[in-house]
C-alpha positions as CSV (number, residue, x, y, z in Angstrom):
1,X,-233.9,13.3,63.5
2,X,-231.6,10.7,65.1
3,X,-228.3,11.2,66.5
4,X,-225.5,11.0,63.8
5,X,-222.0,9.2,64.5
6,X,-218.9,8.9,61.9
7,X,-216.8,5.9,62.3
8,X,-213.9,5.3,59.8
9,X,-213.1,1.4,59.1
10,X,-209.6,1.0,60.6
11,X,-208.9,-1.8,58.5
12,X,-208.5,0.4,55.6
13,X,-208.0,3.9,57.3
14,X,-205.3,2.8,59.2
15,X,-203.4,1.3,56.5
16,X,-204.4,4.3,54.4
17,X,-202.5,6.4,56.9
18,X,-199.3,4.1,57.4
19,X,-198.7,4.3,53.6
20,X,-199.0,8.1,53.3
21,X,-196.4,8.4,56.5
22,X,-194.0,6.2,54.6
23,X,-194.1,8.6,51.1
24,X,-194.1,11.6,53.2
25,X,-190.7,10.3,55.2
26,X,-187.6,11.6,53.7
27,X,-184.3,9.9,52.8
28,X,-181.6,9.4,55.1
29,X,-179.0,11.6,56.6
30,X,-175.9,12.6,55.0
31,X,-172.9,12.6,57.2
32,X,-169.2,11.0,56.2
33,X,-170.5,7.6,57.3
34,X,-173.9,7.7,55.5
35,X,-176.3,7.8,58.7
36,X,-179.6,5.8,57.8
37,X,-181.9,8.3,59.9
38,X,-185.1,8.7,58.0
39,X,-186.3,12.7,58.5
40,X,-189.1,14.8,56.9
41,X,-188.0,17.1,54.1
42,X,-189.3,19.7,51.2
43,X,-189.3,17.8,47.6
44,X,-190.0,19.1,44.3
45,X,-189.9,16.9,41.6
46,X,-190.9,13.9,39.8
47,X,-193.0,10.9,41.0
48,X,-194.1,7.4,40.0
49,X,-198.0,6.8,39.9
50,X,-199.0,6.6,43.2
51,X,-201.1,3.8,45.0
52,X,-205.2,3.8,45.0
53,X,-206.5,2.4,48.2
54,X,-209.8,1.8,49.1
55,X,-211.7,3.7,52.3
56,X,-215.0,2.9,53.9
57,X,-217.0,5.3,56.3
58,X,-220.0,4.1,58.4
59,X,-222.1,6.6,59.4
60,X,-225.2,5.6,62.0
61,X,-228.4,7.0,61.5
62,X,-231.7,6.4,63.5
63,X,-229.5,3.4,65.1
64,X,-229.0,1.9,61.6
65,X,-225.9,1.8,60.0
66,X,-225.0,3.1,56.6
67,X,-221.7,2.4,54.8
68,X,-220.4,4.3,51.9
69,X,-216.9,3.6,49.9
70,X,-214.9,5.1,47.9
71,X,-210.5,5.7,47.1
72,X,-207.9,7.6,47.7
73,X,-204.6,7.7,45.1
74,X,-201.6,8.3,47.2
75,X,-198.7,9.9,46.3
76,X,-196.1,7.6,44.3
77,X,-192.9,7.3,45.4
78,X,-189.9,9.7,44.3
79,X,-188.3,8.6,40.8
80,X,-187.0,10.6,38.4
81,X,-185.1,14.0,38.5
82,X,-185.9,15.6,41.6
83,X,-184.8,18.5,44.5
84,X,-184.9,18.1,48.4
85,X,-184.0,20.7,51.1
86,X,-183.4,18.9,54.1
87,X,-183.9,20.7,57.9
88,X,-180.2,21.0,58.5
89,X,-180.1,23.4,55.6
90,X,-178.7,20.4,53.3
91,X,-179.7,20.2,49.6
92,X,-179.8,17.6,47.2
93,X,-180.6,17.5,43.2
94,X,-180.7,14.9,41.0
95,X,-182.2,11.4,40.1
96,X,-184.3,9.2,42.3
97,X,-186.1,5.7,42.3
98,X,-188.3,3.8,44.5
99,X,-188.2,7.0,47.0
100,X,-184.2,7.3,47.0
101,X,-181.6,9.3,45.6
102,X,-180.3,7.2,42.5
103,X,-178.1,8.0,39.7
104,X,-176.4,11.2,39.3
105,X,-176.4,14.4,41.6
106,X,-175.0,16.6,43.9
107,X,-175.7,16.8,47.4
108,X,-174.7,20.1,49.6
109,X,-174.0,20.0,53.6
110,X,-174.5,23.1,54.8
111,X,-173.0,22.9,57.9
112,X,-169.8,21.3,56.8
113,X,-169.1,23.2,53.8
114,X,-169.0,19.8,51.7
115,X,-170.4,19.5,48.3
116,X,-170.8,15.9,46.6
117,X,-170.9,15.4,42.9
118,X,-171.3,12.1,41.9
119,X,-173.5,8.8,41.6
120,X,-175.8,7.6,44.0
121,X,-177.1,4.2,44.5
122,X,-180.3,3.5,46.9
123,X,-179.9,6.6,48.6
124,X,-175.6,6.4,49.2
125,X,-173.0,7.4,47.6
126,X,-172.0,4.9,45.3
127,X,-170.4,4.5,42.4
128,X,-167.8,7.4,40.5
129,X,-167.9,10.6,42.5
130,X,-166.1,13.8,43.7
131,X,-166.3,15.3,47.3
132,X,-164.7,18.5,48.0
133,X,-164.2,19.2,51.6
134,X,-164.3,22.6,53.4
135,X,-160.7,22.8,54.4
136,X,-159.5,22.7,50.5
137,X,-159.2,18.9,50.1
138,X,-161.0,17.0,47.8
139,X,-161.4,13.0,46.8
140,X,-161.6,11.8,43.0
141,X,-162.8,8.2,42.8
142,X,-164.7,5.2,43.5
143,X,-167.4,4.7,46.4
144,X,-169.6,2.1,47.9
145,X,-172.5,2.3,50.4
146,X,-171.5,6.0,51.3
147,X,-167.6,5.5,51.7
148,X,-164.9,5.6,49.7
149,X,-163.9,2.3,48.1
150,X,-161.8,1.1,45.2
151,X,-159.7,3.3,43.1
152,X,-159.5,6.9,44.0
153,X,-157.2,9.9,44.6
154,X,-157.3,12.2,47.9
155,X,-155.9,15.7,47.6
156,X,-154.7,16.8,51.1
157,X,-154.8,20.4,52.2
158,X,-151.1,20.0,52.9
159,X,-150.6,19.5,49.5
160,X,-149.6,15.8,49.9
161,X,-151.9,13.5,47.4
162,X,-152.7,9.9,47.9
163,X,-153.4,7.6,44.8
164,X,-154.3,4.0,44.8
165,X,-157.0,1.5,46.4
166,X,-159.3,2.3,49.2
167,X,-161.6,0.3,51.6
168,X,-164.4,1.2,54.1
169,X,-163.2,4.5,53.9
170,X,-159.5,4.3,54.5
171,X,-156.7,3.4,52.2
172,X,-156.4,-0.2,51.7
173,X,-154.6,-2.3,48.8
174,X,-151.6,-0.9,46.9
175,X,-151.1,2.9,46.7
176,X,-148.7,5.9,46.3
177,X,-148.8,8.5,49.0
178,X,-146.6,11.6,48.0
179,X,-145.5,14.3,50.2
180,X,-145.6,17.8,48.9
181,X,-143.2,19.3,52.2
182,X,-140.4,16.9,51.2
183,X,-140.8,15.5,47.7
184,X,-140.7,12.1,49.1
185,X,-143.7,8.9,47.9
186,X,-144.1,6.1,49.8
187,X,-145.6,3.0,47.3
188,X,-147.0,0.0,48.8
189,X,-149.6,-1.9,50.4
190,X,-152.0,-0.4,53.0
191,X,-154.5,-1.7,55.5
192,X,-157.0,0.5,57.0
193,X,-155.1,3.6,56.5
194,X,-151.8,2.5,57.4
195,X,-148.6,1.4,55.5
196,X,-147.8,-2.2,56.3
197,X,-144.7,-2.9,53.8
198,X,-143.5,-0.8,50.7
199,X,-140.6,1.5,49.0
200,X,-140.0,5.4,50.3
201,X,-138.3,7.4,47.8
202,X,-137.0,10.9,48.3
203,X,-136.1,13.1,45.7
204,X,-132.2,12.6,46.1
205,X,-132.7,8.9,44.8
206,X,-132.3,7.4,48.2
207,X,-134.7,4.4,48.6
208,X,-135.6,2.3,51.3
209,X,-137.8,-1.1,51.0
210,X,-139.4,-2.6,54.1
211,X,-142.1,-2.8,56.5
212,X,-143.7,-0.3,58.5
213,X,-145.4,-0.3,61.9
214,X,-146.5,3.1,64.4
215,X,-146.1,5.0,60.7
216,X,-142.5,4.1,60.9
217,X,-139.8,1.6,59.4
218,X,-140.1,-1.8,61.1
219,X,-138.2,-5.2,61.1
220,X,-136.3,-5.6,58.0
221,X,-135.6,-3.5,55.6
222,X,-133.1,-2.3,52.4
223,X,-131.5,0.9,51.7
224,X,-130.6,1.6,48.1
225,X,-128.4,4.7,47.2
226,X,-128.2,6.0,43.7
227,X,-124.4,5.3,43.5
228,X,-126.1,1.3,43.3
229,X,-125.1,0.7,46.6
230,X,-127.5,-1.4,48.7
231,X,-127.2,-1.7,52.6
232,X,-129.6,-4.2,54.5
233,X,-130.4,-4.3,58.1
234,X,-133.4,-4.2,60.2
235,X,-135.3,-1.4,62.4
236,X,-135.9,-1.8,66.0
237,X,-138.9,0.3,67.8
238,X,-139.2,1.1,71.3
239,X,-141.6,2.9,72.8
240,X,-140.4,6.1,75.3
241,X,-142.1,7.0,78.3
242,X,-143.7,10.1,76.4
243,X,-145.4,7.3,73.9
244,X,-142.9,8.2,71.0
245,X,-141.2,5.9,69.2
246,X,-137.6,5.7,69.2
247,X,-135.5,3.8,66.0
248,X,-132.5,1.7,66.0
249,X,-130.6,0.6,62.8
250,X,-129.2,-2.2,62.9
251,X,-126.8,-2.9,59.6
252,X,-126.3,-6.4,58.7
253,X,-124.8,-6.1,54.5
254,X,-123.2,-4.1,52.3
255,X,-123.9,-4.7,48.2
256,X,-122.7,-3.2,45.2
257,X,-122.5,-1.1,44.2
258,X,-123.6,-3.4,41.0
């Protein structure tokens, strides 16, 4: 008998291996900023119909090549309802489309102790969702590309509440912050998590309207008292050696009561 050797045609088999590897790859790591790093994970659930690929095998018998051809059907991408278990201990149960989390689902972050219940798009939190954090904080509202974006309400461990607009994961736009300890509230325009201008109202009815910087009043402002009297002036900020900011109120005018 002649010597036999087995050769797989690289043009077909290497492509099949690459496709199979892609189908075995997982989605993305779920972190607060939605890191998109592909990882392997266990999946149970529905799939779309897999692709059929052609294979050919060449065998040399007595120095004469003989070729056999066939086909292999790959697993289709995850689609429909499914469950995923990640090496980190995280789990996901919900909808899939084109191999990624899509539609309603629940993602549990084991290490962080978080739980997200809501809508996904292309593997990321996107749409209405509720996030439970490990320190008894929670957020209920809109998400975009994995981050808080749009209208939403954050309930803090301190019992403070912010409700209003968000952008890129931070308070941004019109919103109201309620302070549980003092009973006061700050309603205004926010950017990157900081209030730029607005009205502070305490539980006695005293209100201050003006601009803010370093989380403190800055520049022109006006106090309004429950009696109807208004006091206009401005706050001057001075940074101290220890890094703190000292405030000085300069009164300019008194109006009222009306």
